[in-house]
C-alpha positions in Angstrom: 233.7 286.8 80.3 236.3 289.5 80.7 236.8 288.2 84.2 237.9 284.5 83.7 240.1 285.0 80.6 243.1 285.7 82.2 242.8 282.7 84.3 242.5 280.5 81.3 245.6 282.2 80.1 247.1 281.3 83.1 245.7 277.6 83.3 247.0 277.0 80.0 250.3 278.2 80.9 250.4 276.3 83.8 249.3 273.3 81.9 252.3 273.6 79.6 254.4 273.9 82.4 252.8 271.0 84.3 252.8 268.9 81.4 256.5 269.6 81.4 257.0 268.4 85.4 253.9 266.6 86.9 251.2 267.5 89.4 252.2 270.2 92.1 251.0 268.4 95.4 249.6 270.4 98.2 246.8 270.0 100.6 245.1 271.6 103.7 243.5 270.0 106.7 241.0 271.4 109.4 241.2 271.3 112.3 245.1 271.0 112.6 244.9 270.6 116.4 242.4 269.2 119.1 241.7 266.5 121.6 241.5 262.9 120.7 239.8 261.5 119.1 240.4 264.4 116.6 238.5 264.1 113.3 240.5 266.1 110.5 239.1 266.6 107.0 241.9 266.9 104.4 241.7 268.7 101.2 243.7 268.1 98.2 244.9 271.3 96.8 247.3 270.1 94.3 247.6 271.4 90.7 247.8 269.1 87.8 246.2 266.3 86.7 246.1 263.6 89.4 244.6 260.4 89.3 246.0 258.6 92.2 246.2 260.0 95.8 248.1 258.3 98.5 247.8 259.8 102.0 249.8 258.9 105.1 248.4 260.4 108.0 251.6 259.9 110.3 249.7 257.4 112.7 250.2 254.5 110.6 246.8 255.0 108.7 246.6 256.1 105.0 243.9 257.0 102.5 243.6 256.7 98.6 240.7 259.3 98.6 241.3 262.9 97.2 240.0 264.4 100.3 239.7 262.0 103.1 238.6 262.6 106.7 240.8 260.7 109.4 240.2 260.5 113.1 243.3 260.3 115.5 242.3 258.5 118.4 245.8 258.9 120.1 247.4 262.2 121.2 250.6 263.0 119.4 251.9 265.5 116.7 251.8 263.9 113.3 253.3 264.4 109.9 251.0 264.3 107.0 252.3 263.3 103.5 250.2 263.5 100.1 251.7 261.5 97.1 249.7 262.6 94.1 250.0 260.7 90.6 248.6 261.8 87.4 249.5 261.5 83.8 252.5 263.6 83.9 254.1 261.9 86.8 254.1 261.9 90.7 254.4 264.6 93.1 254.3 264.7 96.9 253.8 267.0 99.7 254.8 266.5 103.3 253.9 268.6 106.1 256.1 268.2 109.2 253.9 268.1 112.7 251.1 269.1 110.9 248.4 267.8 113.0 248.6 268.3 116.8 246.3 265.7 118.9 245.9 266.2 122.6 244.0 263.7 125.0 240.7 265.3 126.6 240.2 265.2 130.4 237.8 262.3 131.1 234.2 262.7 132.2 233.6 261.1 135.6 230.6 259.0 136.1 229.6 255.9 138.3 226.8 253.7 139.3 226.2 251.7 142.5 224.1 248.7 143.3 222.2 248.4 145.8 221.9 252.1 146.7 219.9 251.2 150.0 219.4 248.7 152.6 220.1 247.7 156.3 223.8 247.8 157.6 225.9 246.2 157.0 225.2 247.1 153.4 227.5 245.8 150.7 227.4 248.0 147.6 229.3 247.3 144.1 230.3 250.3 142.5 230.7 250.7 138.6 232.9 253.1 136.7 230.9 254.7 133.9 233.4 257.3 133.3 234.0 258.5 129.5 237.4 259.5 128.1 240.7 258.2 128.9 240.9 257.3 132.7 244.1 256.1 134.2 243.2 256.4 137.9 240.2 256.4 139.9 239.7 258.1 143.4 236.4 257.1 145.3 235.3 258.4 148.6 232.3 256.4 149.8 230.9 259.3 152.5 231.8 256.9 155.5 235.6 257.6 155.3 236.2 254.7 153.4 238.0 255.1 150.1 239.2 253.0 147.2 241.4 253.4 143.9 240.0 250.5 142.3 237.9 251.2 139.2 234.9 248.9 140.2 235.3 248.4 143.9 232.7 247.2 146.5 232.3 248.8 149.8 230.6 247.8 153.3 228.6 250.3 154.9 228.6 249.1 158.6 226.8 252.0 160.1 223.4 253.4 159.2 223.1 256.7 157.6 223.0 258.6 154.2 226.3 258.8 152.1 227.6 260.8 149.4 229.5 259.0 146.9 232.3 260.8 144.8 234.6 259.5 142.0 237.5 261.5 140.5 238.5 260.0 137.1 242.2 261.0 136.1 243.5 260.7 132.6 246.0 262.1 130.4 243.7 264.8 129.8 243.1 265.7 133.2 240.6 264.8 136.0 236.9 264.9 136.3 234.9 264.5 139.4 231.3 263.1 139.8 229.7 263.6 143.3 226.3 261.8 143.9 224.8 263.4 146.9 223.1 261.2 149.3 223.6 258.3 147.0 223.7 255.4 149.6 221.1 255.2 152.1 221.9 252.7 155.0 219.2 251.8 157.8 220.0 249.9 160.9 218.6 246.2 161.1 216.5 244.8 163.8 218.9 243.5 166.5 219.4 239.8 167.1 218.9 239.0 170.6 221.0 236.9 172.8 222.2 236.5 176.2 223.7 234.2 178.9 223.2 233.9 182.3 225.7 232.7 185.1 225.2 230.4 186.9 222.3 228.6 185.4 221.7 226.1 188.1 222.3 226.0 191.7 220.6 226.2 195.1 218.2 228.7 196.1 218.5 231.6 196.8 220.1 231.4 193.4 221.7 234.8 192.1 222.0 234.9 188.2 224.1 237.6 186.4 222.5 238.0 183.0 224.5 239.4 180.2 223.2 240.8 177.0 224.9 239.4 173.9 222.4 240.7 171.3 223.8 241.9 168.0 223.0 245.0 166.2 221.8 248.4 167.7 219.7 247.8 170.7 218.3 250.8 172.5 216.2 249.1 175.1 216.1 245.6 177.0 212.9 243.9 178.2 213.7 240.8 180.4 211.2 238.3 181.8 212.9 235.8 184.4 210.2 233.1 184.4 209.3 233.6 188.0 207.4 236.8 187.6 210.5 238.8 187.7 211.5 241.3 185.0 214.1 244.0 184.0 214.9 246.7 181.6 218.5 246.9 182.3 221.1 245.8 179.8 222.9 243.4 181.9 220.6 242.6 185.1 221.3 240.3 188.0 218.2 238.3 189.4 217.6 236.0 192.6 215.5 233.1 192.2 214.1 232.5 195.9 212.1 229.5 195.0 213.1 226.0 193.6 212.0 225.5 190.3 213.0 225.3 186.4 212.5 228.7 184.7 212.4 230.0 181.1 214.1 233.3 180.6 213.2 235.6 177.5 214.9 238.8 176.4 213.3 241.2 173.9 216.1 243.6 172.3 214.6 246.7 170.6 216.5 249.1 168.4 216.0 251.5 165.4 215.9 248.4 163.2 212.9 247.0 165.3 212.8 244.1 168.0 213.9 240.6 168.5 213.1 238.0 171.1 215.2 235.2 172.3 213.4 232.8 174.7 215.5 230.0 176.6 213.3 227.4 177.6 214.1 225.7 181.2 217.3 227.8 181.2 217.5 228.4 184.9 217.3 225.2 187.6 216.9 226.6 191.0 217.3 223.6 193.2 216.0 223.3 197.2 219.3 223.8 199.0 220.6 221.0 201.2 219.8 221.7 204.8 222.7 222.6 206.9 223.1 220.0 209.7 223.5 221.0 213.2 222.7 219.3 216.5 223.1 219.4 220.4 223.2 216.8 223.1 222.8 216.9 226.7 224.5 215.8 228.7 227.7 215.4 226.7 229.7 213.6 229.4 228.9 211.5 232.7 229.3 207.8 233.8 228.0 204.7 232.2 225.4 204.0 231.4 224.8 207.6 230.1 221.7 208.7 228.5 222.1 211.6 226.2 219.2 213.7 224.6 219.8 214.8 221.0 218.2 217.6 219.6 218.4 218.5 215.8 219.4 222.2 215.4 219.5 221.8 211.4 218.5 224.6 209.2 216.7 224.4 206.0 214.1 221.8 205.0 214.5 218.5 206.5 212.7 215.1 205.7 214.6 212.6 207.2 217.4 212.3 210.0 220.2 209.8 210.3 222.2 209.5 213.6 225.2 207.6 214.1 226.2 207.9 217.9 229.9 206.4 217.6 229.4 203.3 219.3 227.6 201.4 216.5 224.1 202.6 217.5 222.1 204.7 215.0 218.6 206.2 214.8 216.2 208.1 212.5 214.2 210.1 214.9 214.6 213.8 214.7 215.3 214.2 218.3 216.4 210.7 219.8 217.9 209.9 223.1 220.5 207.4 223.2 221.9 205.2 225.9 225.8 204.9 225.9 226.4 201.4 227.7 230.0 201.5 227.5 232.8 204.1 228.4 234.6 205.7 225.8 234.7 209.0 223.8 232.3 209.2 220.7 232.0 211.0 217.7 228.5 211.9 216.8 227.3 212.4 213.2 223.8 213.7 212.0 223.0 213.7 208.5 220.2 215.8 207.6 218.3 215.0 204.2 215.8 217.2 202.5 214.3 217.8 199.1 217.7 219.8 198.1 219.9 217.1 199.3 222.0 215.9 202.5 224.3 217.4 204.7 226.3 215.6 207.4 227.4 217.2 210.7 230.3 215.4 212.8 231.1 216.4 216.1 234.5 214.7 217.2 234.8 213.2 220.7 231.4 214.9 221.3 230.2 212.5 224.1 232.5 211.3 226.8 231.2 208.3 228.9 233.4 207.6 231.8 233.4 204.2 233.7 231.5 203.7 237.0 233.0 201.4 239.6 231.7 198.0 239.0 228.7 196.8 241.1 229.7 193.3 242.1 227.1 190.5 241.7 227.3 186.7 241.0 225.3 183.7 241.0 226.2 180.0 241.2 224.2 177.0 239.9 223.5 174.9 241.6 223.9 176.3 245.2 223.3 172.9 246.8 223.8 169.3 246.0 225.2 166.2 246.7 229.3 165.9 246.9 231.2 166.2 244.9 229.2 169.2 243.9 230.3 171.0 240.8 229.1 174.8 240.8 229.2 176.9 237.7 229.7 180.6 239.0 228.7 183.4 236.8 229.9 186.9 237.0 226.7 189.2 237.0 228.5 192.4 237.8 227.5 195.8 236.2 230.1 198.1 234.9 233.6 197.4 233.5 235.2 194.6 235.0 238.7 193.8 234.1 239.8 191.6 236.8 238.0 189.0 239.3 238.9 187.6 242.6 236.8 184.6 244.0 237.1 182.8 247.2 234.8 179.7 247.5 234.9 179.3 251.1 236.6 175.9 251.2 240.2 177.4 250.8 239.7 177.5 246.9 240.2 180.6 244.9 240.0 181.8 241.3 240.7 184.8 239.0 238.8 183.7 236.2 235.5 185.7 235.3 233.1 182.6 235.3 234.8 179.8 237.0 233.8 176.3 237.9 234.6 175.1 241.3 234.2 171.5 242.8 233.0 171.1 246.6 234.3 167.6 247.6 233.1 167.9 251.3 229.5 168.3 252.6 229.1 171.6 254.4 227.7 175.2 254.1 230.2 177.6 252.3 230.5 181.4 252.1 231.5 182.7 248.8 233.3 186.1 248.5 233.5 187.9 245.1 235.4 190.9 244.0 235.1 192.6 240.9 237.8 195.2 239.7 237.5 197.6 237.0 238.9 200.9 235.8 236.4 202.6 238.0 237.3 200.9 241.2 236.4 197.7 243.0 233.3 196.3 244.7 232.8 193.0 246.6 229.9 190.7 247.4 229.8 188.0 250.1 227.2 185.6 250.4 227.2 183.8 253.8 226.3 180.1 253.6 226.0 180.3 249.9 226.7 176.8 249.0 225.3 173.8 250.7 226.8 170.7 250.0 224.8 167.7 250.8 225.6 164.0 251.4 222.9 162.8 249.2 222.3 159.1 248.8 225.2 157.7 246.6 224.5 154.9 244.2 220.9 155.0 244.9 219.9 152.6 242.2 222.8 150.3 243.1 224.3 150.5 239.4 227.7 151.0 240.7 227.5 147.8 242.5 228.9 144.6 241.1 226.1 141.8 240.5 226.4 138.7 242.6 228.4 140.5 245.3 227.6 142.2 248.8 226.7 146.0 248.8 229.8 148.0 249.0 231.2 151.5 248.5 228.7 154.0 249.6 226.5 151.4 251.2 227.8 150.2 254.5 226.7 146.6 255.8 225.8 146.8 259.2 225.2 143.2 260.0 224.9 139.9 258.0 226.9 138.2 255.2 224.2 137.1 252.6 223.3 140.4 251.1 223.6 140.4 247.4 223.2 142.7 244.4 220.9 141.3 241.9 220.3 140.1 239.3 221.9 136.9 239.3 220.1 134.0 237.8 217.0 135.7 237.0 216.9 139.1 235.4 214.0 140.4 237.4 211.6 139.7 240.4 208.6 141.2 241.9 208.9 144.3 239.5 212.7 144.5 240.4 214.8 146.4 239.2 212.8 149.5 239.6 215.5 151.7 238.4 218.5 150.8 236.0 219.4 147.1 235.7 220.4 146.2 239.4 218.8 146.1 242.8 219.8 145.0 246.4 218.5 141.7 248.2 218.7 142.2 251.9 219.0 138.6 253.9 218.0 138.1 257.6 220.6 135.4 257.8 223.0 135.8 260.6 220.3 137.3 262.9 218.4 135.9 265.8 215.6 137.2 267.9 215.7 140.5 266.3 213.6 143.2 267.5 211.4 145.1 265.0 210.8 149.0 265.4 208.6 149.7 268.2 206.2 151.9 266.1 205.8 150.7 262.7 205.0 153.5 260.2 205.8 156.5 262.8 208.2 157.8 265.2 209.7 154.7 266.7 212.5 153.0 268.6 215.2 151.8 266.1 215.0 148.1 265.3 217.5 146.0 266.7 219.5 142.9 265.8 218.4 142.9 262.2 220.8 142.4 259.2 221.1 145.1 256.6 222.9 148.1 255.1 223.0 151.9 255.7 224.1 155.2 254.6 224.2 158.6 255.7 222.8 161.3 253.5 221.3 164.7 253.1 218.4 165.8 250.9 218.7 168.4 248.2 217.3 171.7 248.7 213.8 171.9 247.2 213.4 168.1 246.8 212.8 167.0 250.4 210.9 163.8 249.7 212.5 160.3 249.8 211.1 157.8 247.5 212.1 154.2 247.0 210.9 150.7 246.1 210.3 147.9 248.5 209.1 144.3 248.7 209.3 141.8 251.8 209.9 138.0 250.8 208.6 135.8 253.7 210.6 132.7 254.5 208.5 131.8 257.6 205.1 130.5 258.0 202.3 133.5 258.1 201.4 135.1 261.3 204.2 133.7 263.4 204.4 135.2 266.8 207.4 133.4 268.3 209.5 133.3 265.2 208.1 136.6 263.4 210.6 137.7 260.6 210.3 141.2 259.6 211.6 143.9 257.1 212.0 147.5 258.4 213.4 150.9 256.5 213.9 153.5 259.2 215.4 157.0 258.8 217.2 159.0 261.7 218.2 162.7 262.2 220.3 161.7 265.0 217.6 162.3 267.7 214.5 160.7 266.3 213.9 157.6 264.5 211.0 157.0 262.2 209.9 153.9 260.4 208.9 154.4 256.8 208.4 150.9 255.6 207.6 147.8 257.8 206.6 144.3 256.8 206.5 140.9 258.6 204.8 137.6 258.5 201.6 139.0 259.4 201.6 141.4 256.2 199.5 140.4 253.3 201.8 138.3 250.8 200.0 137.9 247.5 203.0 137.8 245.2 205.7 135.0 244.4 209.3 135.6 244.2 210.5 134.1 240.9 214.0 133.7 242.4 213.1 132.3 245.6 209.8 130.7 245.1 208.5 132.4 248.3 205.4 134.6 249.3 206.2 138.2 248.9 204.5 141.5 249.4 203.6 143.6 246.5 206.4 145.9 245.5 205.6 149.4 246.9 206.8 152.8 246.1 207.4 154.6 249.4 207.5 158.1 250.2 208.5 160.2 253.1 208.8 163.9 253.2 211.8 164.4 255.5 211.2 168.3 255.8 207.6 167.5 257.5 208.4 164.3 259.0 211.5 165.7 260.8 210.3 169.2 261.8 213.1 171.9 261.7 215.2 169.7 259.4 217.1 171.7 256.5 219.1 170.5 253.6 222.1 170.3 255.7 220.6 168.0 258.2 222.5 164.6 258.2 220.1 161.7 258.2 220.9 157.7 258.4 219.1 155.5 256.3 218.9 151.7 257.7 217.4 148.9 255.8 217.2 145.8 257.9 215.6 142.3 257.5 215.4 140.2 260.8 214.9 136.9 262.2 212.4 137.3 264.9 213.1 134.2 267.0 215.3 131.8 265.4 218.4 131.8 263.3 216.7 129.7 260.7 214.6 130.1 257.7 215.9 133.7 257.1 213.4 136.0 255.2 214.4 138.6 252.5 213.9 142.1 251.5 214.2 143.9 248.1 214.9 147.6 247.9 215.9 149.8 244.8 215.6 153.1 243.2 216.0 155.5 246.1 215.3 159.1 244.8 214.4 162.8 245.8 211.3 164.5 244.7 209.8 167.8 245.0 206.9 168.4 247.5 204.3 167.1 245.0 203.9 163.6 243.9 201.3 161.1 242.8 202.0 157.7 243.5 200.0 154.5 242.5 199.3 152.2 245.5 197.8 148.7 245.9 198.5 145.3 245.6 197.0 144.4 242.0 193.7 142.8 243.2 191.7 145.5 241.2 191.8 145.5 237.3 194.8 147.2 235.8 194.1 150.6 234.7 190.9 150.8 236.4 192.0 154.2 237.8 194.3 156.9 236.3 195.2 160.3 236.5 194.1 162.1 233.2 195.6 165.5 234.0 197.0 167.7 236.8 199.0 167.1 239.7 198.6 167.4 243.6 199.2 171.0 244.2 196.9 173.2 246.2 194.5 175.5 244.0 194.8 173.1 241.1 192.4 170.6 239.3 193.1 167.0 238.9 191.1 164.9 236.7 190.8 161.2 237.5 189.5 158.5 235.1 187.5 155.6 236.4 186.9 152.7 234.2 185.6 148.9 234.6 186.4 148.5 238.4 185.1 144.9 238.4 183.9 144.4 234.7 180.1 143.7 235.8 178.8 147.2 236.2 176.2 148.6 233.6 177.1 151.5 231.5 175.7 154.6 233.0 176.9 153.6 236.2 178.1 156.7 238.5 181.8 157.2 238.7 183.2 158.4 242.0 186.5 159.2 243.6 187.0 158.9 247.4 189.6 161.3 249.0 190.8 160.0 252.2 193.5 161.5 254.9 194.5 158.0 255.8 194.7 154.2 254.5 192.8 151.1 255.5 194.3 149.6 258.7 195.5 146.5 256.8 196.9 148.7 253.8 198.0 148.1 251.2 195.7 145.0 250.2 192.7 145.8 252.3 190.1 143.3 253.8 186.8 141.7 252.9 184.0 144.2 253.6 180.5 142.6 252.8 178.5 145.7 253.3 180.5 147.5 250.5 180.2 144.4 248.1 183.4 142.7 248.7 182.5 139.3 249.5 185.7 138.0 248.6 189.5 139.3 248.8 189.0 143.1 248.4 191.4 146.2 248.0 190.0 148.8 250.1 192.7 150.9 250.2 191.4 154.3 251.7 190.4 154.8 255.5 186.7 154.7 256.5 185.5 155.2 259.9 183.9 158.1 262.1 182.3 161.0 260.5 185.5 162.8 260.5 187.5 160.3 259.0 185.0 159.2 256.3 186.2 160.1 252.7 185.2 162.8 250.6 183.4 161.8 247.5 183.8 163.6 244.4 182.4 163.1 241.0 179.2 162.0 239.6 180.0 161.7 236.0 178.3 158.7 234.1 180.5 155.7 232.8 179.9 155.1 229.3 181.5 151.5 229.0 184.8 149.6 229.2 187.6 151.6 227.6 186.2 154.8 228.2 187.3 156.2 231.6 184.6 158.3 233.4 186.3 161.7 234.1 186.0 162.9 237.8 187.4 166.2 238.6 188.9 167.2 242.0 189.5 170.7 242.7 192.3 170.8 245.7 191.5 173.7 247.9 193.9 176.5 248.7 194.6 175.2 252.2 198.5 176.0 252.7 198.5 173.6 255.8 197.9 170.4 253.8 201.3 171.1 251.8 203.6 168.3 252.2 200.9 166.1 253.5 199.5 163.0 252.0 195.9 162.5 250.8 194.7 159.3 249.2 192.2 158.8 246.2 190.6 155.7 245.3 188.1 155.1 242.3 184.8 153.8 242.9 181.9 152.7 240.3 178.2 152.8 241.8 175.8 150.6 239.7 172.3 151.9 240.4 170.8 149.7 237.4 168.0 147.3 238.6 169.4 143.8 239.2 172.8 144.9 239.5 174.9 142.3 241.4 177.7 144.4 242.3 176.6 147.5 243.5 179.9 149.3 244.2 183.1 148.4 242.3 186.5 149.6 243.5 189.5 150.6 241.5 193.1 151.0 242.5 194.3 154.2 244.5 196.8 156.9 244.6 198.8 158.5 247.3 199.2 162.4 246.8 201.8 164.2 248.4 200.4 167.8 248.5 202.5 170.6 246.8 202.3 174.2 246.4 
């Protein structure tokens, strides 16, 4: 108790004083300094009765607690004031710069996500530092940095990286380093490549380039044709044609990747390289050149053009250059890889040869005026022509036509001229101009007048060109529409030819006409139609009228037709009403009748009708259709006694070695079917040819027509045939094989049909048909 008494005295004393002046304000704080946030405990140490406390902490914060605690969040020097109020009044205490607050250095910290992965690895970093930080300094371990608070960083390369953050604030700096914080691994590479070129012909060299991304430590190539490589950028040669897939396997620390390009490389067969040679490459036309294919590569077809329009598809052709010139030659060689042409300019030179002159003329013989068409047949190049026709005529045409106006034999000279020179051909006596019969059908005459022009009237004044009054008579006209009538008027005691039908003395004193002629080459037989019209009683000796046709070569006269009052005259002239002989077709082979004659021989044709003993009752003669024929001719003969059509030529013509087929049909109309058909072949005619006589021994009890000659054994006719007759209208065929006997050429044979009826009771055992005269040819 003794201890506290003075205190009480003091307290009482102070209270007395306080009561007089209010509380004495004071306070204390702890701590007075430190880093923000700084928590300061304030303690009121005022004296006196205080009921209200009003604190001001200097940072705009306040409190009414007696002993508050205040946290200073910001650095600074703060003045603290306390106003204390009590019953006795108010007092205050202010302490200047009482609290000192400083900033603390921050504590650096951070995180990153992700912290591992394959490159490139993008990591997002987050600042986790505590304290006041005003700047950040990051180092990412791969050389990369940042001053951002929360940066992102990409790790491009594989590795393990330390990451450091330095956080700096008002209070200083702090560093946080995380060792081996980021782990970056390499990714598997992405394989990629190119090849150049990707197509072409073999051998195809392709350069491959690796375009893979990522880390690649090894390469494995397969080229599709069995070839491989481990180079990064290889080259490969494709030697065989084909389409190839290429693959690249790229391997690195991160693994492997394959790039396969399907049908990436196309290697084609190369086109061949065309080449050739030819031998010879020069010469004269015609030039045959043998070409040889020298092409390299695969060739399946060849196409040649020789420069003159000629072509070939052979590999090694031979070609004939027919014209002079200089020729380009091209060979196009084609194979699986394509085509290649090779052209050799002016490769073949063909020179002209001197022409070889040759010509022909058509016709080379004939009647004047003779128009001959000449044809140039020369070989080689001819640019000019020179003709001399032998009669004074010339021409420079290539193929001229020349008219020979005068009879004669002419030598033709022809010259062919060309770049290579000239050549000539001479043909002696090449053209023979004959004086053939002019106006042979009397068609150029005036009807009703005397013959004129080509025909010369030798004697008489009553000759006339028919028709006049009646259009036809005795089967005249035989050719065209006109014929000639020769009259014996004006003649008296005319002498006929001394040897009718052969070499004779010429007839004298008859009236008639004549003409000089030559026969055309190759047609020596003269044919004509003739009939004698009798104006005297038959078989007159003292007044015997006659008709004669004679031919003379100037030294020999041959009678080729003769009729007189003793000749059978079974016809009647429609114009004159007189008895007449049957119109006959006569033929004479001038080449054999006049041995040694040629187409240049001049013959005189004379046609006469003569009064044999008086000047009255003149007889007449008809002639027409003079013509030339080759040395083969079939002429129907007879005078109409036998049935028409009873004997015919079915096929063939009279030439040695050939077969003629005759038809025998219904000779007299009384034979029986089954009769034997025969053909009799004779070398002559019956003495009273053409109408024959009655021959009872041959069944000819009335007027007959035996036309072929019979007689001694050597002259008996040859019988051929033996086929059976089926009946009227069905000729029985009889074959006659003409022997190959050159001596019978140009001679006459005679054929007559027969029908032998062997049936019992046949009244006519042998029937005679008509006949043919056959001029044998080759």
